[in-house]
C-alpha positions in Angstrom: -48.9 15.2 16.8 -46.2 13.5 18.9 -46.6 10.3 16.8 -46.2 12.4 13.6 -43.1 14.1 14.9 -41.6 10.6 15.8 -42.4 9.2 12.4 -40.9 12.2 10.6 -37.7 12.0 12.8 -37.4 8.3 12.1 -37.9 8.9 8.4 -35.2 11.6 8.4 -32.8 9.3 10.3 -33.4 6.6 7.7 -32.9 8.9 4.9 -29.6 10.1 6.4 -28.5 6.5 6.9 -29.2 5.8 3.2 -27.4 8.9 2.2 -24.4 7.8 4.2 -24.4 4.4 2.7 -24.7 5.9 -0.8 -21.7 8.2 -0.1 -19.5 5.5 1.4 -18.6 3.8 -1.9 -17.7 7.2 -3.4 -15.5 8.0 -0.5 -13.8 4.6 -0.6 -13.2 5.0 -4.3 -11.6 8.5 -3.9 -8.0 8.6 -5.1 -5.3 11.2 -5.1 -5.2 13.3 -8.3 -2.2 13.4 -10.7 -0.4 16.0 -12.7 -1.6 16.6 -16.2 0.9 16.8 -19.1 0.5 20.6 -19.2 1.7 20.8 -15.6 5.1 19.4 -16.3 8.0 21.9 -16.8 7.7 23.6 -20.2 9.4 21.8 -23.1 10.2 22.7 -26.7 7.8 19.9 -27.7 4.5 19.1 -26.0 4.3 16.7 -23.2 2.0 13.6 -23.4 0.8 11.7 -20.4 -0.4 8.1 -20.1 -3.4 7.0 -18.2 -3.0 6.4 -14.4 -1.9 2.8 -13.8 -2.2 0.8 -10.6 1.0 -0.3 -8.8 4.6 0.9 -9.6 6.4 1.1 -13.0 8.8 -1.6 -14.0 12.2 -2.1 -12.3 10.9 -1.1 -8.9 9.3 2.2 -10.1 11.6 4.9 -8.9 15.0 5.9 -10.4 17.4 6.4 -7.4 14.9 4.7 -5.1 14.0 1.3 -6.7 11.8 -0.9 -4.7 11.4 1.7 -2.0 7.7 2.5 -2.9 5.3 -0.3 -2.1 3.0 -1.4 -4.9 0.0 -1.6 -2.6 -2.2 1.5 -2.6 0.1 3.0 -5.3 -0.6 4.4 -8.7 1.5 6.1 -11.4 1.5 8.1 -14.6 4.3 8.5 -17.1 5.1 11.6 -19.2 7.1 11.9 -22.5 8.0 14.5 -25.1 9.3 14.0 -28.7 12.8 15.0 -27.6 13.6 12.2 -25.1 12.5 14.3 -22.1 10.5 12.1 -19.8 9.1 11.9 -16.4 6.9 10.0 -13.9 4.7 10.6 -10.9 4.2 7.8 -8.4 1.7 8.3 -5.6 1.0 6.0 -2.7 -1.4 6.2 0.3 0.3 4.8 3.4 -1.6 2.9 6.1 -0.8 5.6 8.7 0.7 9.0 8.7 3.7 7.6 10.6 4.2 5.2 7.7 4.1 8.1 5.3 6.7 10.0 7.2 9.0 6.9 7.2 8.6 6.5 3.5 9.4 10.1 2.8 12.6 9.8 4.9 13.5 6.6 3.1 13.1 8.2 -0.3 15.0 11.3 0.7 17.9 9.3 1.8 17.9 7.3 -1.4 17.8 10.4 -3.6 20.5 12.1 -1.6 22.9 9.1 -1.8 22.0 8.1 -5.4 25.1 9.5 -7.1 27.6 7.8 -4.8 25.7 4.5 -5.1 25.6 4.6 -8.9 29.4 5.3 -9.0 30.0 2.3 -6.8 27.8 0.1 -8.9 29.1 1.4 -12.3 32.9 2.0 -12.3 33.8 4.8 -14.6 30.5 6.6 -14.3 30.5 10.1 -12.9 27.3 10.8 -10.9 26.5 13.7 -8.6 23.4 14.1 -6.4 22.4 17.5 -5.0 19.7 18.7 -2.7 17.8 21.8 -3.8 15.7 22.6 -0.7 12.3 22.2 0.8 9.1 23.5 -0.6 6.5 24.8 1.8 3.4 22.9 0.6 1.1 20.7 2.8 3.5 18.6 5.0 6.4 19.6 2.8 8.2 18.6 -0.5 11.9 18.1 -1.1 13.8 18.5 -4.4 16.9 16.7 -5.6 18.9 16.3 -8.8 21.2 13.6 -10.3 23.8 14.7 -12.8 25.5 11.7 -14.6 28.2 11.4 -17.2 29.5 8.2 -18.9 32.9 8.9 -20.5 32.8 5.5 -22.4 29.5 6.3 -24.0 30.0 10.0 -24.2 26.6 11.1 -22.9 25.4 13.1 -20.0 22.0 13.0 -18.3 20.2 15.1 -15.8 17.3 14.1 -13.6 15.2 16.2 -11.1 13.3 14.5 -8.3 10.9 15.5 -5.6 9.2 13.8 -2.8 6.1 15.4 -1.2 3.6 14.5 1.5 0.0 15.4 2.3 -1.1 13.5 5.4 -0.9 9.8 4.6 -0.3 10.4 0.9 3.3 10.5 -0.5 4.1 11.5 -4.1 7.4 11.1 -6.0 8.0 13.1 -9.2 10.8 12.7 -11.7 11.9 14.7 -14.7 14.8 13.7 -16.9 16.6 14.4 -20.2 20.1 14.5 -21.8 22.2 17.3 -20.6 23.6 18.9 -17.5 22.1 20.5 -14.4 22.5 23.9 -16.0 20.1 22.7 -18.8 17.4 21.6 -16.3 14.3 23.7 -15.6 14.9 23.6 -11.8 12.6 26.5 -10.9 9.8 25.2 -13.2 10.2 21.7 -11.6 9.8 23.2 -8.2 6.6 24.7 -9.4 5.5 21.4 -10.8 6.2 19.8 -7.4 4.1 22.4 -5.6 1.3 21.7 -8.0 1.6 17.9 -7.6 1.3 18.1 -3.8 -1.5 20.7 -3.8 -3.4 18.7 -6.3 -3.4 15.4 -4.4 -6.6 16.0 -2.5 -7.7 19.4 -3.7 
């Protein structure tokens, strides 16, 4: 009987080992989830979403924070409507949680100072950045806006941004269209941000 118990225990241990090996690739392949088109702020025409790509979009990836998000361990999805409303979500998994905290701080500083930087780089452009508060979700998310007007061209644009973190994972979301801040769906975008962070590892 003792030999039988030993054999059964060894068999169970071997089975558990095989199960762990089988699960390892699946865990290694796990990736943060992205917003769907329907989870962007409501628009007069439907949103469409691209597939999720590896790396960062062209031109450094993030408006107001170009080249701040590393391409390694990063993926993104872009969103568009028929009326020139557009957006993007960029998500990166940092090496450590401390690295993720540093990236969030870097992105927040870039978003807060974006208007002043754009005015220095583009004489004649009027650009105002504003902070719209923190959202209590996971380790937090922070919302900003950028309101620009180009007198020479005669157009105005408004962008909403957010940066959120869940552990080592940082996600950046942008929404933009022609118009002013009063035209932007700020409350809905805050809801989109909450969804984006909650959805990362849900």
